[in-house]
Each structure stands twice: as structure tokens, then as C-alpha cells.
N, C-alpha and C positions, 0 to 999 in steps of 0.2 A: 235145550232152550235157553241156556246161558252159557256165559264165558267168564271165567275167575281171571283176574289180572294177576301179574306175578307182583306180589307185593312183599318181598322178601325182607324190606326193611321194616314191617310191622312188628319186627322184635322189639321195636321200642315205640310203637304207637299203637296203644291197645284198641283205641276207638275208630280206627279205620276198618273198613269191611270190605269183603270181595265184590267184585262186580259179578253179575249174570248176564253173560249174552249166548254166544252161539255154542261155545266148546273150546277150551285151550288145550294144547298139549301140557304132558307133565312138566312142572318147573319148580316155583317156590311157592306154590299155594297152600294155604291151610295154616301157614303160622302167623295169621292176623288175629287168631282166638288168644292174644296175649292175657295172662292173668294179671289182674290188679295187684300189685305187690303189698300195698298199704292200705290197710282197712278204712281208716279215717279219712286218707286223701281220696278213696273211690268213694266214700258218702259225701265229699264236698266237690264232686264231678272233676277232680283231678287239679283242681286250682289251688296247688301246694308248693309251687316254686318260691314264694314268700314267706312260707312258715320256717320255724326253726326251734330248736330246743327239743327236738324229738328224734327217734331213730328212722321214723319214716323218712325223713329228708334224705337219707340216703340213696333213695330212688327217685328223687326229683332235683335236688340242688345240694351237692356236698357241703357249699358253705352254711348250710341250713343247721348242720351237726352241731354248731356252736351253741351254747347254752346248755348242753349236757354236762351235769356236775358230777355225776358218779355211775356206775357200771349200769347199762341198760340191755336187757334183753327182750326179743319179741319173737312169736312165732303166729302164722296166720294159715287158714286153710280156708278151702272155697267148694262151693258146690254151683256148678255152671251147667248152663243148657243154651244149646245152639239150635235153631230151627231155621230151614230153608222151605220156602214154597212160590210156586210159580204158576201162573195161569197164561197161556199162550193161545191168542185169538188170531185164526186165519180168516183172511176176508176175500171173498170172490172177487177176480178182476176180468176186465175185458179181454185179456189174452189167453187165460185158460181158467174159464169161469168155473167149472167143476173139479180142477185139481185140489184147490183146498178143502174140500170133501174128504179126501183121503187122508190129509195130514191133521184134520182137526178131529178124525175118527167118525165122523158123520156117516161115512160109507166104509164097509169092511168087504173089500174085492174078495170073488169066490177064486180060489188058486187056479182052477179049471180054466179062467178066462185069461191066463197069462198072456200078454202079447195082443189082447185084442183093444182096438182103438176104443176110446172112452165113449165116444158118442154112440158106437156100436153095443158096446155094454149095454147102454140105456135103452134103446129103443131102435128098430129099421121098420121099412113097410113091411117087409116079410115075416118077420116075427120078433120076439123078444128074446135077445140073445142071453142076457142074465136076469133072471127074473127075481134075483136076491139085490137088485140095484133100488135099494129102498135108503132113505135118508133117516138118521135119527134127528131128534129134535135139539135146538139150542136154548140153554138155559138164559132167561132173561130176568131183568130185575135185580140182579146180585152185583155188589161191588166188586169189580174186576180184580182188585187188589186184596181182597179178602180171602181168609183160609176156605169159605165155603166155595168160593169160585176155582179154587187151585186145582191145577191138574195133577201134582202130586206134592205131597209133604214129606221133609225128611228131617229127623230131630236126633241130636247126640247129646248126651250127657257126660259131664267129667265132675270129680269130685278128688279130693285129696290135700295133701301138706303144699302150700304155696312158697312159704320161706320161715327159715330160721335165722335170726340176725343178732348180732351183737355191737355195742358201741362201747369205747372206754375212752374217758377224757384223761390227759396227762400234762405236765408242765415241761417245758423245754426253753432254756434261756429266757426265763421269766415271761414266757408267752404260752397262752392255752392252746392246746391242740386236742382234737377229738378223733379217733381213729375207728373206722366202722367197717363190717364186713358181713354178707350174708351169702347163704347157698339156698337155692329155691328153684321150684318148677316155673320157669318163665312163659311156657306156651303149651298150652293142651292143642297138638296139631289136629284140627278138623277141617277136612275140605270134602265136601260132596258138590259134585256138579252133574247134573242129568240133562239130557235134550232128548228126548223120544222122537223128533222129528229133525235132525241132523241132516240138512241136505248138502250136498257138494257135487256142482257150485252152489252157493246159495243162492236161492230165487228172487230174494228181494233187497238184495244189498250190494252195492257196488264195492263196499270196503272190504269185501273178501274176493276180489277180483272181477273184472269187467265180464258181462255175460252178453254176447251177440244175440239181437233178436233172431228166432229161427225163421226161416224164408220158405220151407217147404222143399229146399233141396238137400240141406245139410242137416242131420239129426244130432238134437243136442242130448246127451245122457246125463240124468241127475240122479245121483245114487242118494237113497233113503237111508238112514241109519238110526239104530239106538246108541247114544253115546253114554257113557259113565267115565268119571273120574272120581276115585275116592282115595282119601290119605288119613291115616292116625298116626299118632306117635307124640312125643313130646320133646321139649326143648329145656334144659337146665341151664344154670348160670351161677356163677361166681361173681359177686359185686363187692368191690372194697371202695373204700373213699378215707380222705383224710381233710379235715377243716384246719385252718388258722385263724385264730382271732386277733387282728391286728389292735383293736381298741374296743371299746364298749359299743361301738356302733357299727364297725366294719369287720367282716370276715370273708376268708376266700377258701375255696376248697377244690380239691381235683379228686376224679374217681375214674374207675375202669370198670368194663362188665365183660366176662369171658363166657360166651355162649357156646353149648354144644347140644348136639340131640340127633335124633333118628326117627324116621317114620316108616311105615309100611305102605307102599303105593300101589294102585291097581288103575288101569286105564282099558276101556274097551270100546269097540265100534263094531255092533252086531246088525249085519244088512238085513232091513226088512224087504228091501226091493229097489227097483229102479224104475225111472220115468224115461221114455223117449219122447222128447219134444219134437213135433215134426213141422207145424205150423200153427197159426193162430186157431186155438181151440181143437187142435188134433195132437192128441198124445196117446199114449198106451203105456200101461203099469205091468210088471212083472216081478214077482216074488223072487227072492234070491236068499242064500244061506251062509255067504261068506262073513268072515270076522277078523278081526284084529285085537288081540288082547296082550297087554304088557303089565307086568307086576315084579316088584322086587322092592327094594330098600333105597333110601335116601340119607345121608349124612351131612349134617350142617354145623357150621362154626364161624365164630366172628369174634373179633377182639375190637372193643368200642372204648371210647375214652371221653371224659366231659369235663369243663372247668365251670367253676361257680363263683358268684358272688354276691353276699347278702349284707343289706343295711337295715340297721333297727334303730328308729327313733322312737320318741314316746307314744305316740298314737299310729304310726305308719311304720310298715316294715316293706322292703321291696327285694327282688331277688332277681338275678340273671343266671340261666345256666346254657352253656354252649355244648352242644355235642359235635365233636370233631369229626371229619370225614372218616369212613371206615369201610371196610369190605366185607361181605358175605359171600360163603361159600358153599356149594351143595354139591357133593360128590354121590353119585349115582350107580347102582348096579340093577339093571334089568334083565329079564328073558321076555322076549317078544314071541308070541305064537300067532301064525297067519294060517287061516283056510281060506283057500280060494279054487281056481279049477285045476290047479297042479297038485292039488292035495294039502298036508298040513306041513309046516317047516316050522322050525324055531331058530333064533340067534339070540347072543348076548348083545346086549348095549350098555355100555359104561362110559362115563365121564365125568367133568367138572365144570360147573356153570359158576360164575361170578358176577356180584353187582356192587358198584362203589357207590357207595353212598355220599352225598353232599352233606356239609355243615348245616345243622338246624339250630334255632335260637329259640329260648324260651323266656319269657318275661313276665314276672309275678308281683301283684302289688295287694297289700292287705291295709285294711283299715279298722281300727279298734276304738269305736265311738265310746265305750264303756268297757269295762274290765271283763265282763263275761260274755261279750259278743264280738266277733271278727267277722269281718266281711272281705272275701278274696275275689280277685279276677285273673286269670292266666291269659298270655297271648304267645301263640306258637307260630313261628314261621319256617317252613320248609319248602326249599325251591327243588322240589322232586323232579322238576324237568330238567335238571342239570345232572341226574343219574346216569352213570355209564355201565353198560352192559358186555360181558365177556362170556357167550355161550359156548359150547362146545359144538353146538349144530345150530345150524340158521334156523329160527323160529318164526315162521309167518304168521302166527296167531298171536303174538305178541305186540303190544302198541306201547309207545313211551307213556309216562306220567304227566300229570298235572301239579303244578305247584299248590300249595296249602297252607291255608291261615285259620287257626283254631282260637276260639275264645271259651274259656272254662269259667263258669262262677260257681262260688261255694260260700257257705255260712255256716259258722261254728258258735253255738248257743250253750252257756252253762248255767242253767237255771239254779242249781244247787251244786254243792262241792262233791256231791257222789254222782252226779248226772251231768253228761254233755250231749247236744244233739247237734245232727249235721245234716245239711242239705246242699244237693249240687245239681247243675244243669251244663249241658255242652252240647252244642251243634257243630258237626265235623263235617265240612266238605271233604268228599271221597277224592281220591287221586286219579279215578279213572272217569273216562267220558263215555257214558251210554252211547249204544249204535242209535244213529240216527237223531242225536242231541242236536238241537238249535245251538246251545251255548258249547263251544268247543273248548272252552278256557277253563272251565270249572264244573266240577262232578257234583253229582247229587249229596245231598247232606244227610247223615245220622244223627238222631237226636237220641242224647241221654240223658235219662232223669235218675237220680240216686238219693238215698237218704240212710241215715244210720245212728246209733246212739252209743255212748261209752259210758261204762259203769265203773266209777273209781272206788277202790278199797285200800285198805292199808296193805293188801296181799297183790297190788298190782291193779290193771286196768283191763277189762274185758270190753272189746269193741265189736259192734255189728254194724253190717252194710249191705244194702241191696241196691244193685245196678241193672237198670233195664235199658236196653239200646235197639232201636230200630230204624231200618235203612229200607225205604219204598221208592222204587222208581219204575220206569219202563223204558225198553229198547222198541225203537220205531223202525218198521220196514216196510217196504213195497208191500210185501206179501202178507205181515202179520203183526202184532204188538205182542211185547212179552212184558206182562205187569209180574215184577218181582220184588220179594219180599225176603230180609234177614232178620231175625230177632234174635238177642242175646240177652240173656238174664244171669245175674250172679249173686248169690248168698255169700258173703264172707263172715268169717269169724276171727277174730285175733286176740290175743292175750300179750301184754306187755309188762315189765317188772322192771323196777328202778331199785338197785340194792346200796 
């Protein structure tokens, strides 16, 4: 019922989510579940490019490391949940009025009636051919986007250490420098893609190949499979950065991130049966038991670099972080098992896919009207339509990406010396275009709400944050509408210490 886009570059974009459509081949899916590396920044909606003086700047703008006066150490852990659910609604149409009853599950055919024309299954003047041809009832009055209406729900949980980081200031040639580094789990790889009514060719969308209208002379065979794609694993990284303070107002920074990881992958197409379409409202259905299963591992790697500038004035601070172009690679090693009329056969599949990511720019601005209150806004521009792809094999299920502009808002308020409070909001346009969408230039928007608090003591700062993100949209076809929802929540806990 849904197809996940190949969002390899989500290694650096935690708020982008996967699309759900018809069903993609195995590629880079699943690495969108990026861990938020900074607890305070996550609580502020990710609006952190203009912030400075803390180790958290390592993950947003290396120039913001300026202001660190002594050795800093931090450690972060998280407890996250990913939930997918979908409601697929088929509609009768004048060409094959009763065919949607099969796919919707309103009619379960008797295997003894394999190959019998549908209108004969229902009734003939001579006799009732299939006495079991009864239809279930449709649920009405339920929000089609809700869990109550969902055909299926899948949930995956993760927990563990997010990162360990350290920063050290030093002087060189009478200038102030700060060096910082971290090791952490960048991505909990979680991908789940399911479609219990995967049809080939697709009956209701020309984007998957043109389908000629049947004329009673030539028969069109439409296969019906249960599709499943699943991936679990993790991507770790080593991040390092150096900041240089030119004067009390301006600082510069450079950083690098070296990512590596592995996932266990699974792909399955289990044949339910097939339809023979003869002419308008003339078709027959037969059960089948063939299948295609693929399983194995993928190894990921990338080296990314960024440059930053930070400006500090009395009440206002600003930051720019530029992520330079880089390449993400995926080496895969699979075993494919196929069962068909010739029996069971297996073969090895291996190769390497690459994606060349374009340069992206982040700009942040913060205003401090009073000493204990900071208001921040971030803007991110990513021209993902310029992404270049180098796949080992041609992939007809993959489409290009849309450009992306993201605004993030955050607030940090410290009512007492020992307590600070944060809140954030972000609305992220996705880089995929849903099937049948009227707007072909912009994807649906995921909404993120976040909040947190910091407890400051002589023994360090204990920081908490909670992030909730939801994406709702639908794919529209001639034959059906898929109402898709992806929810993500994350509870983060961090501790930092300045020595």
C-alpha cells in the first residue's frame, strides 16, 4: 500500500520522513530515523544554528563552539518509537465494478472457483455458482486517517546511547580555538513497508506504466501480491570540528562527519493470485502460490564536511552552516529465493549504489530581549532536485526528489539559575511527491512539536527533551486512495559537565 522513497541523505536531516505509496525495491530506505544528537537543540525544534558557547554546536554549526572556556563533556541517550499505519480504500468503478470487492477484503473467493468469471460466481439463471459470494460491510463514520480505520499498524522501538562528546579550548598565536569531537549512534535504521494489495500492473495509476483498456480480444493479466520490505540496523558516526574566534563578535568553524553502519534487509512478494481482465466487467480470479524473497545485509558509508560562521552582538546572534556536497554509498549482499512453476531457485545479488548529495545551507538568527530569554529561528534550503544517482541496477520504482525549505522555531527561557525551559516547532516539507498529488513541486509537510527542561547544578546539567513528529497525507489513484500516517516520538536525556 505504500512506497518508501530513497532518502539516503536523511543521515543529516532528522525531520524528513519516508513516503508511503505502492512499494519500492530495496535501496537506501530506513535511514530517516535519525537520532537528535543534542537534547537542548531538539527541545528547541532544531533552531540551533545561531547558538554558541556549548558543545551542542558541534552538531549544528562548528563556529558556535566559540565561547567554550574550559573542558566540556556531554553524553546523551534516547528512547524512540516509530509507528506506521495506513488505510487503503478501494472504490468500485464502471469498468470493473466488483473487482475492488476482492482487494478491499469484502469478498473472499472460494479456491474451488478458480478461473470462473466473476459474474458467474455471483449468479446465473441456471444456478448459483458460488453460494459464498457474500460481501462484508464497510465501516462508516470513521476518520480515514485514524488508527481506528487503519488496515494495519506497525511499531518499532529503540533505545540506547546517542553520543559521547568532548570539547577543549586552546590558544594559538593569541587567538582562541575550540576543538570538539564525538562518537555516537546517528541513525536507528527502521524501515517497514507493507502492501497487501500490490498489483502488477497497477490498476489505477499510469505512473507505473501505461495500461491499455481491455477490448474482449486480448486478456490482461494482473498479479496480486502481498508486498513486504523491512530493514533494521544502525549507523554510527565520528564527528569532529574546530572553531576559530577572529574577535569578540565573529568566529569561523569547520567540521567533518564520518558515518558507517549496517542493516539486515528483507524483501518479499507473496502471490495471492491473479486477475484475467477480458473486457468491461468481465474478469476472473485464480489463486496462486508463487513468491520472491530477498534477504541479506547492507553496509553504508559517507564522509561529509561543513563550514560555519557565527556573529555575536549584544542582543542578536546569527549563524550560517554550509554542508558541502558529498557521496553516500551502500554495498549490499543478498540472497534471492524464487518459487514459481519451475520450482525453487536461488541466486546471489551484490553491488554498490551511490547518491551524490548537493550542497545545503542553514541560516539561524536568535534574539535575546532580556538576559534569561532567547528566541531562535532557523531556515534550511536543500536543492535535492540536483541529487545525482549511481545505482548498480536500473530501478524503475525510484523517482527524483523535490527541493526543500524548512523553518524551525525555538525558545529558551531560564526563570531560575537552576532551571531552564525550552520549546520548539518545525514544519518540514517532504522531498517526495505523493502519487496523484495536484502539486508536483512540493511534498506533504511533517509537523514537529518539542519541549524540554534543563536542571543546572554544580555537578553539571541534566537535560530532558520530548519530540513528537507526525506526517499525514494520501496517495490518490483511479482505483483507490491510501491514507498514510507516520508518527515518531523520542524521549531524550543528556548530561553535560564543564570542568
